[in-house]
C-alpha positions, 0 to 999 in steps of 0.5 A, spaced: 144 565 507 142 572 508 148 577 511 145 580 517 148 586 520 147 588 527 148 594 531 153 595 536 148 597 542 146 590 542 153 586 543 153 588 551 146 585 552 147 578 549 153 574 550 158 572 544 153 576 539 157 578 533 156 584 529 155 580 522 152 573 521 149 569 516 142 567 517 137 563 513 130 566 513 125 568 508 122 574 512 125 579 516 120 577 522 123 570 521 130 572 521 129 576 528 125 569 530 132 565 529 136 570 532 131 570 538 132 562 538 140 563 539 140 569 543 133 569 548 130 576 549 133 579 542 126 579 539 123 583 545 129 588 544 127 589 537 119 588 537 113 590 540 107 586 541 103 586 535 108 584 533 111 590 530 118 593 530 120 598 536 119 605 534 127 606 535 129 600 530 129 601 523 131 595 518 133 595 511 133 589 506 138 591 500 138 598 502 130 599 502 126 600 509 123 593 511 118 591 516 117 584 519 113 581 513 119 583 508 122 578 504 129 576 504 133 573 499 138 568 499 144 573 498 140 579 501 143 584 506 139 585 512 141 591 516 138 593 523 139 600 526 138 602 533 136 610 532 139 614 538 137 620 540 140 625 545 141 632 546 
């Protein structure tokens, strides 16, 4: 199973959401679907209609920038990063 790391900004929005978990998915999009099955509303937080990742969400698989179609290996690391801006 892939090792998935989530941003801390999601924790207050979803009860019992860990920052790190193992997930069984073939693509980034499938991983997000699995998250949404367990924490309804997660896909809406990470994706726009299309579907595509929201502009402020960056996903990396094994340190390479990824999209929803990016393949995920059994031993991959998936990092979901929420960009934060301010002044």
